[in-house]
C-alpha positions in Angstrom: 0.1 -0.3 -0.3 3.0 2.2 0.8 4.7 1.7 -2.6 1.4 2.5 -4.2 1.2 5.7 -2.5 4.9 6.8 -3.0 4.4 5.4 -7.2 1.1 8.1 -7.1 2.9 10.4 -5.7 6.2 10.3 -8.1 3.8 10.5 -11.2 1.6 13.1 -9.8 5.2 15.8 -8.8 6.4 14.8 -12.4 3.6 15.5 -13.9 3.5 19.0 -12.2 6.7 19.2 -13.3 6.5 19.0 -17.2 3.3 20.7 -17.2 5.7 23.6 -15.8 8.1 23.3 -18.4 5.7 22.9 -21.1 4.0 26.0 -20.0 7.6 28.0 -19.5 8.7 26.6 -22.9 5.1 28.2 -25.1 5.6 31.6 -23.0 8.8 32.0 -24.5 7.9 31.2 -27.9 5.4 33.6 -27.6 7.5 36.1 -26.4 9.5 35.8 -29.2 6.9 35.4 -32.0 4.6 38.0 -31.1 7.5 40.9 -31.5 6.8 43.2 -33.7 9.1 45.5 -35.4 8.5 48.7 -36.6 10.6 50.4 -39.3 10.2 53.7 -41.1 10.6 54.0 -44.2 10.4 56.3 -47.1 7.7 56.8 -49.6 9.4 58.4 -52.9 7.5 61.5 -54.0 7.0 62.9 -57.6 7.9 66.1 -57.4 
């Protein structure tokens, strides 16, 4: 009975660590891809 509880506790803890790591990776990707660089460019005029 103690072994089952230990295995269950380790599985839950491992799942939490995996979830935290996955959300961190998703957040970093979101920050990297949503960055918008604004560049000023000259518009040629006839005159």
